[in-house]
C-alpha positions as CSV (number, residue, x, y, z in Angstrom):
1,M,-32.4,25.2,128.8
2,T,-29.7,22.5,128.8
3,K,-30.8,19.0,128.9
4,V,-28.4,16.5,130.4
5,V,-28.7,12.8,129.5
6,L,-26.5,10.2,131.0
7,K,-25.8,7.5,128.5
8,L,-25.1,4.1,130.1
9,T,-23.9,1.9,127.3
10,S,-21.0,0.3,129.1
11,K,-21.7,-2.8,131.2
12,R,-19.1,-1.5,133.7
13,V,-20.9,1.8,134.0
14,A,-24.2,0.0,134.4
15,S,-22.8,-2.2,137.1
16,L,-21.3,0.8,139.0
17,T,-24.6,2.6,138.6
18,A,-26.5,-0.4,140.0
19,L,-24.1,-0.6,142.9
20,A,-24.5,3.1,143.6
21,W,-28.3,2.8,143.5
22,I,-28.1,-0.1,145.9
23,A,-25.8,1.8,148.2
24,V,-28.0,4.9,148.2
25,S,-31.3,3.1,148.5
26,G,-30.0,0.7,151.1
27,F,-28.1,3.1,153.3
28,A,-29.3,6.6,152.6
29,P,-32.5,6.2,154.5
30,G,-30.6,5.1,157.6
31,L,-28.4,8.2,157.3
32,A,-31.4,10.4,156.9
33,Q,-32.7,9.5,160.3
34,V,-31.6,9.8,163.9
35,P,-30.0,6.7,165.4
36,N,-32.4,3.7,165.6
37,F,-32.8,2.6,169.2
38,N,-34.9,-0.5,168.3
39,N,-31.7,-2.6,168.1
40,L,-30.8,-1.9,171.7
41,A,-31.6,-4.5,174.3
42,P,-34.9,-3.5,176.1
43,P,-34.8,-2.8,179.8
44,T,-35.7,-5.7,182.1
45,T,-38.7,-3.9,183.4
46,P,-40.9,-2.1,180.7
47,F,-40.9,1.7,180.9
48,N,-44.2,2.8,182.3
49,N,-45.7,5.2,179.8
50,N,-47.5,5.3,176.5
51,F,-44.9,7.5,174.8
52,P,-44.4,6.6,171.1
53,P,-41.8,3.9,170.4
54,P,-38.6,5.3,169.1
55,G,-38.8,3.7,165.6
56,N,-42.2,5.3,164.8
57,F,-41.5,9.0,165.2
58,D,-37.7,9.4,165.1
59,A,-37.5,10.5,161.4
60,Y,-36.5,14.1,161.2
61,L,-39.1,16.3,159.4
62,L,-37.6,19.2,157.3
63,G,-38.8,22.7,157.9
64,G,-37.9,26.4,157.5
65,G,-34.4,27.1,158.7
66,D,-32.8,23.7,158.0
67,R,-29.5,23.9,156.0
68,L,-29.1,21.0,153.6
69,T,-26.5,19.6,151.2
70,I,-28.2,18.2,148.1
71,D,-25.8,16.1,146.0
72,I,-26.9,14.8,142.6
73,F,-24.7,11.9,141.5
74,E,-22.2,12.9,138.8
75,V,-24.0,16.2,138.2
76,P,-22.0,18.6,140.5
77,Q,-23.3,21.7,138.7
78,Y,-26.8,21.0,140.1
79,S,-25.5,20.1,143.6
80,G,-25.1,22.5,146.4
81,I,-26.0,23.8,149.8
82,Y,-29.5,25.1,150.4
83,Q,-31.4,26.6,153.3
84,V,-35.1,25.8,153.6
85,P,-37.0,29.1,153.6
86,A,-40.0,29.8,155.8
87,D,-42.5,28.6,153.2
88,G,-40.7,25.3,153.0
89,V,-40.0,25.5,149.3
90,I,-36.4,25.3,148.0
91,Q,-35.5,26.5,144.5
92,L,-33.4,24.0,142.5
93,P,-31.7,24.2,139.0
94,L,-33.9,23.0,136.1
95,I,-36.9,21.9,138.2
96,G,-37.6,25.1,140.2
97,G,-39.5,25.0,143.5
98,V,-39.8,21.8,145.5
99,R,-41.8,21.8,148.8
100,V,-39.8,19.8,151.3
101,E,-41.4,21.1,154.5
102,G,-42.9,18.2,156.6
103,L,-40.9,15.6,154.7
104,T,-38.3,13.2,156.0
105,I,-34.8,13.4,154.4
106,Q,-35.6,10.2,152.6
107,E,-38.9,11.4,151.3
108,A,-37.3,14.7,150.1
109,S,-34.6,12.8,148.3
110,Q,-37.2,10.7,146.5
111,L,-39.3,13.7,145.6
112,I,-36.3,15.7,144.2
113,S,-35.2,12.6,142.3
114,A,-38.6,12.2,140.8
115,N,-38.6,15.8,139.6
116,Y,-35.2,15.5,138.0
117,D,-36.3,12.3,136.3
118,R,-37.7,14.5,133.5
119,F,-34.2,15.8,132.7
120,L,-31.7,13.2,134.0
121,K,-31.6,9.5,133.5
122,R,-31.9,7.7,136.8
123,P,-30.9,10.7,138.9
124,L,-29.4,9.7,142.3
125,V,-30.1,12.4,144.9
126,T,-28.5,12.4,148.3
127,I,-29.5,14.9,151.0
128,R,-27.5,15.6,154.2
129,L,-28.6,17.8,157.0
130,L,-25.9,20.3,157.7
131,S,-27.6,22.1,160.6
132,A,-31.0,21.6,162.0
133,R,-33.4,24.5,162.8
134,P,-34.3,25.2,166.4
135,I,-37.6,23.6,167.5
136,N,-40.3,25.3,169.4
137,V,-42.0,23.7,172.4
138,S,-44.5,25.0,175.0
139,V,-44.5,24.1,178.7
140,S,-47.4,24.7,181.1
141,G,-48.6,23.5,184.4
142,E,-46.4,23.1,187.5
143,V,-43.3,24.7,186.2
144,T,-41.6,27.9,187.4
145,R,-41.9,29.8,184.1
146,P,-44.6,28.5,181.9
147,G,-44.4,29.5,178.2
148,S,-43.0,28.8,174.8
149,F,-39.3,28.1,174.3
150,T,-36.9,27.7,171.4
151,V,-34.5,24.8,171.8
152,S,-31.5,24.3,169.4
153,L,-30.8,20.9,168.0
154,I,-27.4,19.4,167.4
155,G,-26.9,18.3,163.8
156,G,-24.9,15.3,162.7
157,A,-21.4,15.5,161.2
158,G,-19.9,14.0,158.1
159,D,-22.0,11.2,156.7
160,N,-24.3,11.2,159.7
161,P,-27.2,13.5,159.0
162,G,-29.1,12.7,162.2
163,V,-29.8,15.2,164.9
164,Q,-29.9,15.1,168.7
165,Y,-33.3,16.1,170.0
166,P,-33.8,17.8,173.3
167,T,-35.2,15.7,176.1
168,L,-38.3,16.3,178.2
169,A,-36.1,17.0,181.2
170,Q,-34.2,19.6,179.3
171,A,-37.4,21.4,178.3
172,L,-38.6,21.4,181.9
173,K,-35.3,22.9,183.0
174,Q,-35.6,25.6,180.4
175,A,-39.0,26.4,181.9
176,G,-37.4,27.1,185.2
177,G,-37.9,23.6,186.6
178,I,-40.9,21.9,188.1
179,T,-42.6,23.2,191.2
180,L,-43.0,21.2,194.4
181,A,-46.7,20.7,193.6
182,A,-46.0,18.8,190.4
183,D,-47.2,15.2,189.7
184,L,-44.4,13.5,187.8
185,T,-46.4,10.3,187.2
186,Q,-48.8,12.0,184.7
187,V,-46.8,14.4,182.6
188,Q,-48.5,14.9,179.2
189,V,-46.9,15.6,175.8
190,R,-49.2,16.6,172.9
191,R,-47.7,16.1,169.5
192,K,-48.9,16.8,166.0
193,V,-48.7,13.5,164.1
194,S,-50.3,14.8,160.9
195,P,-51.5,18.2,159.6
196,N,-55.0,17.6,160.9
197,S,-54.5,15.5,164.0
198,D,-52.7,15.5,167.4
199,R,-51.9,12.8,169.8
200,T,-51.3,13.0,173.6
201,F,-48.9,10.8,175.4
202,T,-48.6,10.3,179.1
203,V,-45.1,10.0,180.6
204,N,-44.2,8.7,184.0
205,L,-41.2,10.8,184.9
206,E,-41.3,9.5,188.5
207,D,-40.3,6.1,187.1
208,F,-37.5,7.8,185.1
209,V,-36.2,9.7,188.3
210,Q,-36.2,6.5,190.4
211,S,-34.7,4.1,187.8
212,G,-33.2,6.1,185.0
213,R,-35.1,4.1,182.5
214,G,-36.8,5.6,179.4
215,S,-34.3,8.4,178.6
216,Q,-34.4,7.5,174.9
217,E,-38.2,7.8,174.7
218,L,-38.2,11.3,176.3
219,T,-37.1,13.3,173.2
220,L,-39.2,16.2,171.8
221,R,-40.2,17.3,168.4
222,D,-41.1,20.7,166.9
223,G,-44.4,22.0,168.1
224,D,-44.7,19.6,171.2
225,S,-46.8,20.9,174.1
226,I,-45.9,19.7,177.6
227,F,-48.2,19.9,180.6
228,V,-47.1,19.0,184.1
229,P,-50.3,18.4,186.3
230,T,-50.8,19.3,189.9
231,A,-50.5,16.5,192.5
232,T,-53.8,15.7,194.2
233,Q,-52.1,14.0,197.1
234,V,-48.9,15.2,198.8
235,S,-46.2,12.9,200.1
236,L,-43.5,14.7,202.1
237,R,-40.9,12.2,201.0
238,E,-41.8,12.9,197.3
239,V,-41.7,16.7,197.9
240,R,-38.2,16.4,199.2
241,R,-37.3,14.3,196.1
242,L,-38.9,16.8,193.8
243,A,-36.8,19.6,195.2
244,T,-33.5,17.8,194.3
245,V,-34.1,16.3,190.9
246,D,-32.1,17.7,188.0
247,F,-35.1,19.4,186.4
248,A,-36.4,21.0,189.6
249,A,-36.6,24.7,190.3
250,D,-33.2,26.2,191.0
251,L,-32.3,25.7,194.7
252,E,-29.8,28.5,194.5
253,R,-32.5,31.1,193.8
254,A,-33.8,33.0,196.8
255,R,-37.5,32.5,197.7
256,T,-40.0,34.5,199.8
257,V,-42.3,32.8,202.3
258,A,-44.7,34.1,205.0
259,V,-44.5,32.7,208.5
260,V,-47.6,33.5,210.7
261,G,-48.9,32.3,214.1
262,E,-46.9,31.3,217.1
263,V,-43.5,32.8,216.1
264,Q,-41.6,35.7,217.6
265,R,-41.7,37.9,214.5
266,P,-44.5,36.9,212.1
267,G,-44.1,38.2,208.5
268,A,-42.6,37.6,205.1
269,Y,-39.0,36.5,204.8
270,T,-36.6,35.8,202.0
271,L,-34.7,32.6,202.3
272,A,-31.3,32.5,200.7
273,G,-30.6,30.0,198.0
274,V,-28.5,26.9,198.8
275,A,-25.3,28.3,197.3
276,T,-25.7,31.7,199.1
277,A,-26.6,30.1,202.4
278,A,-23.7,27.7,202.2
279,S,-21.3,30.5,201.5
280,T,-22.6,32.6,204.4
281,N,-22.8,29.7,206.8
282,Q,-19.3,28.6,205.9
283,L,-17.9,31.9,207.0
284,A,-19.9,31.6,210.3
285,G,-18.8,28.0,210.8
286,I,-22.4,26.7,210.2
287,T,-23.4,23.8,207.9
288,G,-25.7,25.1,205.1
289,G,-28.8,23.2,203.8
290,L,-32.0,23.3,201.9
291,P,-34.6,26.2,202.4
292,T,-37.0,24.3,204.7
293,V,-39.8,24.9,207.2
294,T,-37.4,25.2,210.2
295,S,-35.1,27.6,208.4
296,A,-38.1,29.9,207.7
297,I,-39.1,29.6,211.4
298,E,-35.6,30.6,212.5
299,Q,-35.8,33.6,210.3
300,A,-39.0,34.6,212.1
301,G,-37.2,34.6,215.4
302,G,-38.2,31.0,216.5
303,I,-41.4,29.6,217.9
304,K,-43.2,30.8,220.9
305,P,-43.7,28.7,224.0
306,L,-47.3,27.6,223.1
307,A,-46.5,26.7,219.5
308,D,-48.3,23.6,218.4
309,L,-45.6,21.7,216.5
310,R,-47.9,18.8,215.7
311,N,-50.3,20.7,213.5
312,I,-48.2,23.1,211.4
313,Q,-49.6,23.8,207.9
314,I,-48.0,24.9,204.6
315,R,-50.4,26.6,202.3
316,R,-49.1,26.5,198.8
317,Q,-50.6,28.2,195.7
318,T,-50.4,26.0,192.6
319,Q,-50.0,27.1,189.0
320,I,-53.6,26.3,188.2
321,G,-54.9,28.6,191.0
322,T,-55.8,26.1,193.6
323,E,-54.3,25.8,197.1
324,Q,-52.4,22.8,198.5
325,V,-52.5,22.4,202.3
326,I,-49.6,20.3,203.6
327,E,-49.6,19.0,207.2
328,I,-46.3,19.2,209.0
329,N,-45.5,17.5,212.4
330,L,-42.2,18.9,213.7
331,W,-42.7,17.0,217.0
332,Q,-42.2,13.9,214.9
333,L,-38.9,15.4,213.7
334,L,-37.8,16.0,217.3
335,Q,-38.9,12.6,218.6
336,A,-38.2,10.2,215.7
337,G,-35.8,12.2,213.5
338,D,-38.3,12.2,210.6
339,I,-36.4,14.6,208.3
340,N,-39.2,14.6,205.8
341,Q,-41.3,16.7,208.2
342,D,-38.8,19.5,207.7
343,T,-39.9,19.8,204.1
344,V,-38.6,22.2,201.5
345,V,-40.5,25.4,200.9
346,Q,-41.0,27.2,197.6
347,N,-41.6,30.8,196.7
348,G,-45.0,32.1,197.9
349,D,-45.6,29.5,200.6
350,T,-47.3,30.5,203.8
351,I,-46.3,28.6,207.0
352,V,-49.0,28.6,209.7
353,I,-48.1,27.7,213.3
354,P,-51.1,27.3,215.5
355,R,-51.3,27.7,219.3
356,A,-51.6,24.7,221.5
357,R,-54.1,24.7,224.4
358,E,-51.4,23.5,226.8
359,I,-47.9,22.0,226.8
360,S,-46.3,19.9,229.5
361,A,-43.2,21.1,231.2
362,A,-41.2,18.1,229.8
363,E,-42.3,18.9,226.3
364,A,-41.6,22.6,226.7
365,A,-38.1,21.8,227.9
366,E,-37.5,19.6,224.8
367,V,-38.9,22.2,222.4
368,A,-36.9,25.0,223.9
369,S,-33.7,23.1,223.0
370,A,-34.7,22.7,219.4
371,R,-32.8,24.6,216.6
372,F,-35.9,26.5,215.6
373,S,-36.6,27.8,219.1
374,P,-35.2,31.3,220.0
375,E,-31.5,31.3,220.9
376,T,-32.2,33.4,224.0
377,I,-35.2,34.4,226.1
378,Q,-35.8,37.6,228.1
379,V,-36.4,37.5,231.8
380,S,-36.9,40.4,234.2
381,V,-35.3,40.3,237.6
382,V,-36.5,43.0,240.1
383,G,-36.0,43.6,243.7
384,E,-33.0,42.9,245.9
385,V,-30.3,41.7,243.5
386,R,-27.1,43.4,242.6
387,S,-28.0,44.1,238.9
388,P,-31.8,44.2,238.5
389,G,-33.2,44.5,235.0
390,V,-33.9,42.5,231.9
391,I,-31.5,39.7,231.2
392,N,-31.1,37.5,228.1
393,I,-30.6,33.8,228.9
394,P,-30.6,30.6,226.9
395,P,-33.9,28.6,226.8
396,N,-34.3,26.0,229.6
397,T,-32.3,28.2,232.1
398,P,-33.4,27.5,235.7
399,L,-34.2,30.2,238.2
400,N,-30.9,30.0,240.1
401,Q,-28.9,30.6,237.0
402,A,-30.9,33.6,236.1
403,L,-30.3,35.1,239.6
404,L,-26.6,34.5,239.2
405,T,-26.7,36.3,235.8
406,A,-28.4,39.3,237.6
407,G,-25.5,39.4,240.1
408,G,-27.0,37.3,242.8
409,F,-28.8,38.4,246.0
410,D,-28.0,41.8,247.5
411,Q,-26.8,40.4,250.8
412,A,-27.5,43.6,252.7
413,R,-31.1,43.9,251.6
414,A,-32.5,40.6,250.2
415,D,-34.8,38.2,251.9
416,E,-33.7,35.0,250.3
417,E,-36.9,33.2,251.4
418,D,-39.1,35.8,249.6
419,V,-38.8,34.8,246.0
420,R,-41.7,35.0,243.6
421,L,-42.1,34.0,239.9
422,I,-44.6,35.9,237.8
423,R,-45.4,34.3,234.4
424,L,-47.1,36.2,231.6
425,N,-48.9,33.6,229.6
426,E,-49.5,33.9,225.8
427,D,-53.3,34.0,226.4
428,G,-53.0,37.2,228.5
429,T,-53.3,35.6,231.9
430,V,-50.8,36.1,234.7
431,I,-49.7,33.4,237.2
432,T,-47.9,34.4,240.5
433,K,-46.0,31.6,242.3
434,E,-44.0,31.7,245.5
435,V,-40.8,29.7,245.1
436,N,-39.3,27.9,248.0
437,F,-35.9,28.8,246.6
438,S,-32.6,27.2,247.3
439,I,-29.5,28.2,245.4
440,T,-28.1,24.7,245.6
441,E,-31.2,22.8,244.4
442,G,-31.3,21.1,241.1
443,V,-34.0,21.8,238.5
444,N,-37.5,21.2,239.8
445,E,-40.8,23.0,239.7
446,R,-41.0,23.6,243.5
447,S,-37.7,25.3,244.3
448,N,-35.8,25.9,241.0
449,P,-38.2,26.0,238.0
450,I,-37.2,26.3,234.4
451,L,-37.9,29.8,233.1
452,Q,-39.9,30.9,230.1
453,D,-39.7,34.0,227.9
454,N,-41.0,37.1,229.6
455,D,-41.0,35.6,233.1
456,I,-40.5,38.0,236.0
457,I,-38.5,37.1,239.1
458,V,-39.2,39.3,242.3
459,I,-36.8,39.2,245.2
460,G,-38.3,40.7,248.4
461,R,-36.7,42.9,251.0
462,S,-35.5,41.8,254.4
463,D,-36.9,43.3,257.5
464,G,-33.8,45.4,258.0
465,A,-34.1,46.8,254.4
466,R,-37.8,47.7,255.0
467,F,-36.9,49.6,258.2
468,A,-34.2,51.5,256.4
469,D,-36.5,52.3,253.5
470,R,-39.1,53.7,255.9
471,L,-36.5,55.8,257.7
472,N,-35.3,57.1,254.3
473,T,-38.9,58.0,253.4
474,V,-39.2,60.1,256.5
475,L,-35.8,61.7,256.0
476,G,-36.3,62.3,252.2
477,P,-37.1,60.8,248.8
478,T,-35.1,57.8,247.8
479,A,-34.6,55.6,244.7
480,A,-34.2,52.4,246.7
481,G,-37.3,50.2,246.9
482,L,-37.3,47.5,244.2
483,A,-34.8,49.3,241.9
484,L,-37.3,49.6,239.1
485,F,-35.5,52.2,236.9
486,S,-33.9,49.6,234.6
487,I,-37.2,47.6,234.3
488,P,-39.4,48.1,231.2
489,S,-42.6,50.1,232.0
490,R,-44.9,47.2,231.0
491,I,-43.3,45.0,233.6
492,V,-43.6,47.7,236.2
493,D,-47.3,48.0,235.3
494,V,-47.8,44.3,235.9
495,L,-46.1,44.6,239.3
496,R,-48.3,47.5,240.3
497,I,-51.4,45.6,239.3
498,L,-50.3,42.7,241.5
499,G,-49.6,45.1,244.4
500,I,-45.9,44.3,244.5
501,V,-45.1,48.0,244.1
502,N,-47.3,51.0,245.0
503,S,-48.6,53.4,242.4
504,N,-46.1,56.1,243.6
């Protein structure tokens, strides 16, 4: 074994050594740490959390996987590049194994210097971090993909051995983003502060989202555990904000929701992500948007006439197994333009649309013109018109427009004063109403009512047409009558029950 002794007999050498010692001891610790944020001006309003102050926990702790440059002043044969193995012990010339795991760069420098003190006179050891090992963090609670994740650090360059730690927001994004049930005011980070003790910090990410303050405090360390709790109270405004923050679940991913109750086609539907919807709608000349309650209702064919827009519910399963029930009032959207009522939905939501006991004609007319109502309704026109059958017309169409769509009265056979409206209600009841019809009347309930889905219009025969039909019956079978061949059988059954057509 070779023993190296540095002889310091010259005052000049001694002075240089002293200056070097001052330089290393005075500046090396600063280089061994990440940048110190304590010198920055504090925000005007304190950041609302109990996360550790930057100066207390920013020192990087060495561990398996770190690559280091260890430089021993004026002893290049013992200097070199080392990678810390999994057990945290690096093997150095002369002194053998030195455990550096869990030490700061400054502490490791002092420990190696103390070990070389047996062989070297006043050894000056400088350690630089060439590349930092990835850190492991776990994320649980209201995130899309809970689990453990490996996050790479960015090491310093040149004489700057510091590292750039991942932020809390970056870790949440790596876990798929927060769900819409998250409570950002109480995010918890648990950190091991010593081999035998942990400490839990509560972070108000809502404050960070609103003001941008606290970004420096939100850095993570190896072994951190993050928990995003479930909100106990739901604010529709906050839900919309949660959907659009940078660390939210990806809005471009498709999501499956169930729509039940008073819609035309109840069932499960997949809503396209924002990017896909925008691309599709652009080709169709439509403006794209967020996956919301109304877009899900549109997928289900639109609401039925008796849909209760004031008491819609979203039932949302949380990550902890409970169910959130969110009350939605789409009538408030129509009346006051409250866009928050058209809240964003997430994968697995169930939208429940109840049935109203009754709806006024004025309200029905306004609802029928809403975007989430069906684009067309079906009305059957039977009797003495030119083109009897089922017609598709826009909602809020009056009776006179429906008759024109069916070709108008058959002038040779129709009795224009014998017009009846049959309404098949959602509760199974049937209402028959004689209409004092006038083709020139404006919209009114007495002579020109607004039609609803599945309405039946019956145009009676004139006396001349009845006489001719009786004569044809005597002479032979005929297909005249009410011209029912193009009418669905269920409509014909209703007409038979009401006695409008005979069983034959």
